[in-house]
N, C-alpha and C positions, 0 to 999 in steps of 0.2 A: 552553415546549417543544412540539414537534409530533411528528409521525411521518413516515415516508418513503413513505406510500402514494401511488402515482402519480408519485413522483419518478423522474427518469431519471438513473441512476448509471453512469458509465463506470469500469470497473476494469481497469487494465492488469495483465497477468500473473495473470488470474483463473482459469486452468484448473486450478490446484492450490494447496495450501498456504494461506497467509494471504489471498490474493485469492479463493479459493473460499470460505473461511469467512466473509468479508465479504459475498460475494454471497448466500450462503444466509441470513445474518442479516438483511440488508435485505429479502430476498424475503419474509420472514415478515410484514412490514408491507404487502406488496403493492406493492413498488417494481419499477420497470422496470430491468433490469440489462443493460448492454452487456458482455458477456464477451469482452474484447479480449486475445488472446494468440496466440502462434505455434503452440500445440499443437492442430493440427486433426486429427492422427493419433496413436493410442496410442504411448507410449514404452515400450521394453522394461523400463526400470527405474523409471519414474515413472507413477503412475496419473493419470488425468484428462485430458480434452480439453475444448475449448470447447463441444463438443456434449454431452458427459456432464454438464458443470456446468449447461448450459442446461436439461437435463431435470430436474436437482435443483432448480434455481431455480423452474421451473414447478410442481413437486411441492410446494414449500415455500410457494407462494401468490403468487409474483411472476411477472413477464413477462420473458422472455429474448431477447436478440439476440446470438447467438454471432458473433464477428467475428475472422477470422484477421488478425492485426496484428503487423508488426515495428516496434516503436517507434523504430527507427533511420531509418525511411523517412518523410520529411515528406509525400510524396504520399499514401501509405497512411493516414497520420494524419488528414489533411484529408478524405479520402474517407470515413473511418470517422465523423468528426464529422458530416458531412453526412448520412450514412446513419442515424446514431443519431437525429439531430434529426427527420429526415423520418419515421422509423419510429414514434418515440414522441411527436413534437410539440414537442420541445425537449430541452435538456440542463440539468440542475440541479447535478450533482456530477461532478467529476473526481477520481479516486483514482490517484495515481502510485505503483503497487505493483510493477511489473516491476523486476527487479534482476539484476545480475551481480556476482560476487564472486570475487576471487582474493587470498588472504592471503599475498602475496609482497612482498618488498622491492623497491626500484627495481632493484637489480642483477639480480634473477631474474625480473622481470616482462617477458614478451615484449611488444613494441610492439603486436602484434595484440590481445593481451589487455588492455593499457592502454586502447587505443582502444575496445574492446568495453565496458569498465566506464564510461568517460566517456560513451559514446553511450547506453547503456541506462539509466544512473543520472541524472546531472545533465542531459545534453543532452536526454533525453526529457521531463523535467520542463518545460524551456523550450519545446519544440516542441508538446507536447500542451496546455500551458496557453495558449499563444498561439493555437493552433487552436480551443480551446474557448471562448475569451474572448467572441466575438461572441454566442454562445448563452447563456453564463452571465450576461452583462449584462442579459438580459431575463428571467432566472429570478426567482422570488419570494424565494428563500432560497438563493442559490448558494454552493457550497464548492469549494475545491480542498484536497485532502489528500495530502501525500506521506509515504511511509514512510521517514523519514530522522531521524537523531539530533540531539541538542543539539550545539552547537559546543563541543567539549572539546579545548583545545589542549595538554593534557598530553602530553609527549613520547612516552609509551608508546603512544599511539594513532597516532603518526606513524612511529616508528622501524621497525616490522617490516612494515607494509602501507600505506605512504604513498599509493600509487596508488589503492587501494580507498578509503581515508579521504577522499582528495580528491574522489572521485566522489560519496560520500555527503554530505560537508559542502557540496558544490556544490549538491546538491538542497535542502539547508536554507537556504543563503544565498539562493538564488533565491526560496524560498518566503517568507522574511522580507521580501525586497525587494517581492515581488508583493503581500504583505499591505498594504503601505503604498501601492504604486502603484495597486492596484485598489480602495482604500478608497472612492473617490468612486462606484464602480459598485456598492457594497454587497456585494462578494464577499469572503467569509471565507476566509483562506488560513492553514493550519496544517500542522505536521509531527507525526508520531506515531511513537513507538519503543517497543519492549518493554523492561521492566526486567530480564527474564530471557531466557534463550535460548528460542526457539520450535521445536518439533518440525517442522522442514521439510526439504526436500531439501538445503538449504545445510548444515544441521547433519550430515546423514547422509553427504554426499559431499564436503564442503569442510572443514568444521571438525573432524570426527572420524568417527564412524560411528553406526549406529542404536542402539548401546548407550547413547549419550549421551541418548536420548530420555527415559530414566527420570529425568533431571534437568532436564527441560524442561517448559515449559507448552505447552498446545495452542493452535493458531491462533485458537480461539474468543475468547481473552482480547483479542486485537487487534481482532477483529470487534466485540465489545461496546463496546470503547473507541472505535472509529471511529463506531459508531452513536450513542453519546452526543454526540460532536463534531457529527455531521451534523444531529441533531434540535435543536441550539442555533440559535436564530433571531436575525436582525437583527444579525449580526456581534457578538454578545455575547462571542464566543470567536474571536480572530483574531490573527495574528502570533506564535503561541505554538509552542514546541517541547515537546510534551506526551509524558508517559510513561504507558503503558497503565494501570498499577497506580494511579498518582496520580489520574487522571481518574475511574477507576471508584470509588475511595474517596470522592472529592468528591461523586459522584453517588449515594452511598449503597449501593454494593456492599460487602458485609462478608465473604462467603465466597469468598475468592480460591483456596483450596485445591482447589476443584472444577475449576480450570483446569489443575492439574498432570496430566501424563501419568500419573504413578505417585503417587497421593495419599500413599503411605507416604514418599515422598521430597519432600513439599511444602516441607520446611524445608532441603532440600539442592539448591536450584535454582542453575543456573549463571547468573551475571550476564551481561548481554549486552555487546557491544562499546560502547565510547565512554562508559561510565558508571563513574565512580569509586566 
């Protein structure tokens, strides 16, 4: 096991929520964080911009490069990779965290929304990973990590929101394929997914409302799980669809109640999508 000091980590969708939590966790080791997101200006309903997170990263002990990025645009992605490598001297980790969600069936999903989910979820994993590959090949302990679920073909995960499910499973299928494809380059590729709902904007504005937070865990549980994956060396962990709680328990974390938004409801947490 190592640490993340001086490692350069690109996190898409890092201006808030899980992406921000990961950035701050890695910064405590002295990592270099590329905060790649569209949020360059404050949003009336959502806290956080690439610049506010950059300040937090620096305060936590890391180095930050805020970068305004739309993961749908290939040219922007390629330019960002070049800028990150030039600024920090290389790239060691890519985290595909940016996401789009609509819990609607085929009949009620506008084509524009369908295209958005495919572009921001599975297509961005493809473009970002391909663009990062030349830099990861020369890293000492390279990783690609995507925030996507195990492949669960239970019909209940397809019936009500097949377009969203397709986009998330696409992320996972690409990751499993890349783990095998990139094996000869020493690049570890994994997926990470929460066992329970996480208190994020998706819960507040898409799944339900802020009242559900009391039955959620904080984004820090994903950040700690991601940290454990990234400090694993020499491809000892690759080609896996990992669940946050499981990897933390394997790594010796015993007090998971501390991740609950409301510790009094630690035994009443909402299970996340795609897990039976």
